[in-house]
Biopython code that builds the backbone (N, CA, C, O; Angstrom):
import numpy as np
from Bio.PDB.StructureBuilder import StructureBuilder

atoms = [
    (1, "MET", "N", (7.173, 10.538, -15.766)),
    (1, "MET", "CA", (5.270, 9.714, -15.530)),
    (1, "MET", "C", (5.556, 8.715, -14.248)),
    (1, "MET", "O", (4.670, 8.426, -13.444)),
    (2, "LYS", "N", (7.214, 8.118, -14.147)),
    (2, "LYS", "CA", (7.130, 7.495, -13.099)),
    (2, "LYS", "C", (7.173, 8.098, -11.935)),
    (2, "LYS", "O", (6.610, 7.444, -11.056)),
    (3, "LYS", "N", (7.699, 9.258, -11.535)),
    (3, "LYS", "CA", (7.105, 9.936, -10.462)),
    (3, "LYS", "C", (5.633, 10.163, -10.142)),
    (3, "LYS", "O", (5.150, 9.978, -9.025)),
    (4, "GLN", "N", (4.865, 10.639, -11.362)),
    (4, "GLN", "CA", (3.750, 10.609, -11.004)),
    (4, "GLN", "C", (2.968, 9.317, -10.380)),
    (4, "GLN", "O", (2.089, 9.299, -9.518)),
    (5, "LEU", "N", (3.511, 8.358, -11.019)),
    (5, "LEU", "CA", (2.640, 6.930, -10.805)),
    (5, "LEU", "C", (3.307, 6.388, -9.279)),
    (5, "LEU", "O", (2.792, 5.381, -8.792)),
    (6, "GLN", "N", (4.202, 6.915, -8.696)),
    (6, "GLN", "CA", (4.804, 6.772, -7.208)),
    (6, "GLN", "C", (3.775, 7.944, -6.493)),
    (6, "GLN", "O", (3.069, 7.777, -5.499)),
    (7, "GLY", "N", (3.900, 9.008, -7.204)),
    (7, "GLY", "CA", (3.115, 9.772, -5.930)),
    (7, "GLY", "C", (1.307, 9.611, -6.080)),
    (7, "GLY", "O", (0.494, 10.156, -5.333)),
    (8, "ILE", "N", (1.085, 8.982, -6.903)),
    (8, "ILE", "CA", (-0.674, 8.360, -6.612)),
    (8, "ILE", "C", (-0.196, 7.014, -6.115)),
    (8, "ILE", "O", (-0.870, 6.782, -5.111)),
    (9, "ALA", "N", (0.707, 5.938, -6.349)),
    (9, "ALA", "CA", (0.987, 4.935, -5.297)),
    (9, "ALA", "C", (0.710, 4.940, -3.815)),
    (9, "ALA", "O", (0.009, 4.247, -3.078)),
    (10, "LEU", "N", (1.644, 6.137, -3.618)),
    (10, "LEU", "CA", (1.484, 6.661, -2.014)),
    (10, "LEU", "C", (0.310, 7.140, -1.463)),
    (10, "LEU", "O", (0.040, 6.899, -0.286)),
    (11, "ILE", "N", (-0.693, 8.031, -2.439)),
    (11, "ILE", "CA", (-2.108, 8.577, -2.042)),
    (11, "ILE", "C", (-3.077, 6.909, -1.873)),
    (11, "ILE", "O", (-3.891, 6.501, -1.044)),
    (12, "LEU", "N", (-2.565, 6.417, -2.913)),
    (12, "LEU", "CA", (-3.772, 5.299, -2.597)),
    (12, "LEU", "C", (-3.330, 4.330, -1.518)),
    (12, "LEU", "O", (-4.190, 3.540, -1.130)),
    (13, "ILE", "N", (-1.992, 4.259, -0.913)),
    (13, "ILE", "CA", (-1.779, 3.076, 0.168)),
    (13, "ILE", "C", (-2.286, 3.897, 1.182)),
    (13, "ILE", "O", (-3.062, 3.319, 1.943)),
    (14, "SER", "N", (-2.003, 5.454, 1.484)),
    (14, "SER", "CA", (-2.516, 6.134, 2.406)),
    (14, "SER", "C", (-4.017, 5.843, 2.769)),
    (14, "SER", "O", (-4.361, 5.638, 3.933)),
    (15, "ILE", "N", (-4.968, 5.838, 1.619)),
    (15, "ILE", "CA", (-6.171, 5.865, 1.851)),
    (15, "ILE", "C", (-6.706, 4.522, 2.481)),
    (15, "ILE", "O", (-7.558, 4.485, 3.369)),
    (16, "LEU", "N", (-6.043, 3.318, 1.856)),
    (16, "LEU", "CA", (-6.404, 2.086, 1.959)),
    (16, "LEU", "C", (-6.117, 2.018, 3.530)),
    (16, "LEU", "O", (-6.941, 1.584, 4.334)),
    (17, "LEU", "N", (-4.834, 2.502, 3.875)),
    (17, "LEU", "CA", (-4.353, 1.782, 5.234)),
    (17, "LEU", "C", (-5.429, 3.000, 6.053)),
    (17, "LEU", "O", (-5.835, 2.538, 7.119)),
    (18, "MET", "N", (-5.795, 3.997, 5.854)),
    (18, "MET", "CA", (-7.146, 4.901, 6.331)),
    (18, "MET", "C", (-8.163, 4.243, 6.814)),
    (18, "MET", "O", (-8.499, 4.203, 7.998)),
    (19, "LEU", "N", (-8.898, 3.479, 5.508)),
    (19, "LEU", "CA", (-10.024, 2.980, 5.788)),
    (19, "LEU", "C", (-9.815, 1.578, 6.749)),
    (19, "LEU", "O", (-10.445, 1.197, 7.736)),
    (20, "GLY", "N", (-8.796, 1.055, 6.116)),
    (20, "GLY", "CA", (-8.751, -0.471, 6.891)),
    (20, "GLY", "C", (-8.246, -0.361, 8.392)),
    (20, "GLY", "O", (-8.408, -1.348, 9.109)),
    (21, "TYR", "N", (-7.658, 0.754, 8.902)),
    (21, "TYR", "CA", (-7.215, 0.610, 10.373)),
    (21, "TYR", "C", (-7.788, 2.025, 10.842)),
    (21, "TYR", "O", (-7.162, 2.649, 11.699)),
    (22, "GLY", "N", (-9.085, 2.596, 10.244)),
    (22, "GLY", "CA", (-9.492, 3.546, 11.110)),
    (22, "GLY", "C", (-9.931, 3.703, 12.568)),
    (22, "GLY", "O", (-9.865, 4.711, 13.271)),
    (23, "ASN", "N", (-10.417, 2.420, 12.882)),
    (23, "ASN", "CA", (-10.779, 2.256, 14.395)),
    (23, "ASN", "C", (-10.084, 1.106, 15.123)),
    (23, "ASN", "O", (-10.651, 0.607, 16.096)),
    (24, "ALA", "N", (-8.891, 0.650, 14.718)),
    (24, "ALA", "CA", (-8.306, -0.513, 15.183)),
    (24, "ALA", "C", (-7.042, 0.115, 15.308)),
    (24, "ALA", "O", (-6.620, 1.099, 14.701)),
    (25, "PRO", "N", (-6.415, -0.677, 16.293)),
    (25, "PRO", "CA", (-4.770, -0.208, 16.575)),
    (25, "PRO", "C", (-3.803, -0.476, 15.391)),
    (25, "PRO", "O", (-4.165, -1.292, 14.543)),
    (26, "PHE", "N", (-2.936, -0.027, 15.297)),
    (26, "PHE", "CA", (-2.253, -0.392, 14.171)),
    (26, "PHE", "C", (-1.710, -1.722, 13.773)),
    (26, "PHE", "O", (-1.678, -2.318, 12.697)),
    (27, "PHE", "N", (-1.211, -2.058, 15.210)),
    (27, "PHE", "CA", (-0.591, -3.760, 15.019)),
    (27, "PHE", "C", (-1.336, -4.607, 15.739)),
    (27, "PHE", "O", (-0.967, -5.233, 16.733)),
    (28, "ASP", "N", (-2.740, -4.629, 15.058)),
    (28, "ASP", "CA", (-3.554, -5.522, 15.198)),
    (28, "ASP", "C", (-3.754, -6.675, 14.907)),
    (28, "ASP", "O", (-4.548, -6.717, 13.967)),
    (29, "LEU", "N", (-3.339, -7.973, 15.336)),
    (29, "LEU", "CA", (-2.854, -9.208, 14.638)),
    (29, "LEU", "C", (-3.949, -10.045, 14.394)),
    (29, "LEU", "O", (-3.689, -11.207, 14.082)),
    (30, "SER", "N", (-5.129, -9.694, 14.472)),
    (30, "SER", "CA", (-6.512, -10.302, 13.939)),
    (30, "SER", "C", (-6.478, -10.279, 12.489)),
    (30, "SER", "O", (-6.176, -9.351, 11.739)),
    (31, "PHE", "N", (-6.874, -11.569, 12.204)),
    (31, "PHE", "CA", (-6.649, -11.362, 10.433)),
    (31, "PHE", "C", (-7.950, -11.295, 9.901)),
    (31, "PHE", "O", (-8.775, -12.149, 10.224)),
    (32, "ARG", "N", (-8.232, -10.385, 9.125)),
    (32, "ARG", "CA", (-9.334, -9.461, 8.294)),
    (32, "ARG", "C", (-9.003, -9.138, 7.015)),
    (32, "ARG", "O", (-7.953, -8.787, 6.477)),
    (33, "TRP", "N", (-9.961, -9.303, 6.691)),
    (33, "TRP", "CA", (-9.779, -8.160, 5.150)),
    (33, "TRP", "C", (-8.854, -7.360, 4.586)),
    (33, "TRP", "O", (-8.182, -7.276, 3.558)),
    (34, "SER", "N", (-9.177, -6.416, 6.300)),
    (34, "SER", "CA", (-8.112, -4.887, 5.374)),
    (34, "SER", "C", (-6.889, -5.606, 6.232)),
    (34, "SER", "O", (-6.286, -4.684, 6.781)),
    (35, "LEU", "N", (-6.460, -6.492, 6.471)),
    (35, "LEU", "CA", (-4.829, -6.787, 6.573)),
    (35, "LEU", "C", (-4.464, -7.867, 5.200)),
    (35, "LEU", "O", (-3.303, -8.238, 5.024)),
    (36, "ILE", "N", (-5.396, -8.233, 4.435)),
    (36, "ILE", "CA", (-4.782, -8.536, 3.422)),
    (36, "ILE", "C", (-4.936, -7.587, 2.392)),
    (36, "ILE", "O", (-4.141, -7.577, 1.452)),
    (37, "PHE", "N", (-5.735, -6.905, 2.453)),
    (37, "PHE", "CA", (-5.685, -5.765, 1.409)),
    (37, "PHE", "C", (-4.301, -4.621, 1.457)),
    (37, "PHE", "O", (-3.646, -4.038, 0.593)),
    (38, "SER", "N", (-4.283, -4.672, 2.840)),
    (38, "SER", "CA", (-3.312, -3.686, 2.942)),
    (38, "SER", "C", (-2.084, -4.393, 2.778)),
    (38, "SER", "O", (-1.233, -3.506, 2.718)),
    (39, "ILE", "N", (-1.503, -5.542, 2.669)),
    (39, "ILE", "CA", (-0.775, -6.289, 2.524)),
    (39, "ILE", "C", (-0.268, -6.137, 0.670)),
    (39, "ILE", "O", (0.808, -5.821, 0.162)),
    (40, "ILE", "N", (-1.282, -6.432, 0.206)),
    (40, "ILE", "CA", (-1.509, -6.517, -1.413)),
    (40, "ILE", "C", (-0.935, -5.113, -1.640)),
    (40, "ILE", "O", (0.049, -5.009, -2.372)),
    (41, "GLY", "N", (-1.574, -3.820, -0.962)),
    (41, "GLY", "CA", (-1.167, -2.727, -1.108)),
    (41, "GLY", "C", (0.329, -2.597, -1.331)),
    (41, "GLY", "O", (0.832, -2.213, -2.388)),
    (42, "ILE", "N", (1.130, -3.023, -0.019)),
    (42, "ILE", "CA", (2.406, -2.668, 0.302)),
    (42, "ILE", "C", (3.127, -3.294, -0.647)),
    (42, "ILE", "O", (3.703, -2.705, -1.561)),
    (43, "VAL", "N", (3.126, -4.096, -0.529)),
    (43, "VAL", "CA", (3.870, -5.122, -2.389)),
    (43, "VAL", "C", (2.878, -4.151, -3.621)),
    (43, "VAL", "O", (3.388, -4.476, -4.693)),
    (44, "GLY", "N", (2.053, -3.427, -3.837)),
    (44, "GLY", "CA", (2.068, -2.933, -5.065)),
    (44, "GLY", "C", (3.265, -1.500, -4.876)),
    (44, "GLY", "O", (4.240, -1.306, -5.603)),
    (45, "VAL", "N", (2.902, -0.781, -3.888)),
    (45, "VAL", "CA", (3.913, 0.148, -3.494)),
    (45, "VAL", "C", (5.525, 0.081, -3.585)),
    (45, "VAL", "O", (6.397, 0.929, -3.775)),
    (46, "VAL", "N", (5.523, -1.327, -3.359)),
    (46, "VAL", "CA", (7.196, -1.348, -3.183)),
    (46, "VAL", "C", (7.188, -1.983, -4.746)),
    (46, "VAL", "O", (8.306, -1.689, -5.172)),
    (47, "MET", "N", (6.727, -2.450, -5.424)),
    (47, "MET", "CA", (6.578, -2.997, -6.762)),
    (47, "MET", "C", (6.835, -1.334, -7.501)),
    (47, "MET", "O", (7.884, -1.318, -8.146)),
    (48, "THR", "N", (6.316, -0.407, -7.509)),
    (48, "THR", "CA", (6.073, 0.914, -7.730)),
    (48, "THR", "C", (7.667, 1.583, -7.660)),
    (48, "THR", "O", (7.989, 2.304, -8.604)),
    (49, "PHE", "N", (8.297, 1.437, -6.962)),
    (49, "PHE", "CA", (9.328, 2.088, -6.776)),
    (49, "PHE", "C", (10.805, 1.185, -6.662)),
    (49, "PHE", "O", (11.767, 1.821, -6.232)),
    (50, "LEU", "N", (11.023, -0.249, -7.021)),
    (50, "LEU", "CA", (11.427, -0.681, -7.927)),
    (50, "LEU", "C", (11.979, -0.288, -8.973)),
    (50, "LEU", "O", (11.172, 0.136, -9.801)),
    (51, "PRO", "N", (13.305, -0.248, -9.353)),
    (51, "PRO", "CA", (13.820, 0.536, -10.381)),
    (51, "PRO", "C", (13.503, -0.284, -11.692)),
    (51, "PRO", "O", (13.197, -1.460, -11.495)),
    (52, "ASP", "N", (13.530, 0.148, -12.978)),
    (52, "ASP", "CA", (13.264, -0.556, -14.176)),
    (52, "ASP", "C", (14.293, -1.736, -14.616)),
    (52, "ASP", "O", (15.505, -1.622, -14.438)),
    (53, "LYS", "N", (13.960, -2.371, -14.944)),
    (53, "LYS", "CA", (14.928, -3.367, -15.490)),
    (53, "LYS", "C", (14.927, -2.864, -17.045)),
    (53, "LYS", "O", (14.006, -2.713, -17.848)),
    (54, "LYS", "N", (16.463, -2.649, -17.144)),
    (54, "LYS", "CA", (16.797, -2.317, -18.477)),
    (54, "LYS", "C", (17.387, -3.628, -18.972)),
    (54, "LYS", "O", (18.087, -4.150, -18.104)),
    (55, "GLY", "N", (17.302, -4.445, -20.316)),
    (55, "GLY", "CA", (18.002, -5.442, -20.683)),
    (55, "GLY", "C", (17.553, -5.733, -22.075)),
    (55, "GLY", "O", (18.059, -6.661, -22.705)),
]
sb = StructureBuilder()
sb.init_structure("model")
sb.init_model(0)
sb.init_chain("A")
sb.init_seg("    ")
for serial, (resi, resn, name, xyz) in enumerate(atoms, 1):
    if name == "N":
        sb.init_residue(resn, " ", resi, " ")
    sb.init_atom(name, np.array(xyz, "f"), 0.0, 1.0, " ", f" {name:<3s}", serial, name[0])
structure = sb.get_structure()
């Protein structure tokens, strides 16, 4: 199940990045909503790939 979740997370973040930066340069430093959503999405993908805590 963890591998499926990781695959879905990668697909969703790639769609988010395509929608957010479709007509803008990738390293555009203007502060728009697409930047905020992209940061939140990248943090979510990183949290998906972190190992589980077993305690």
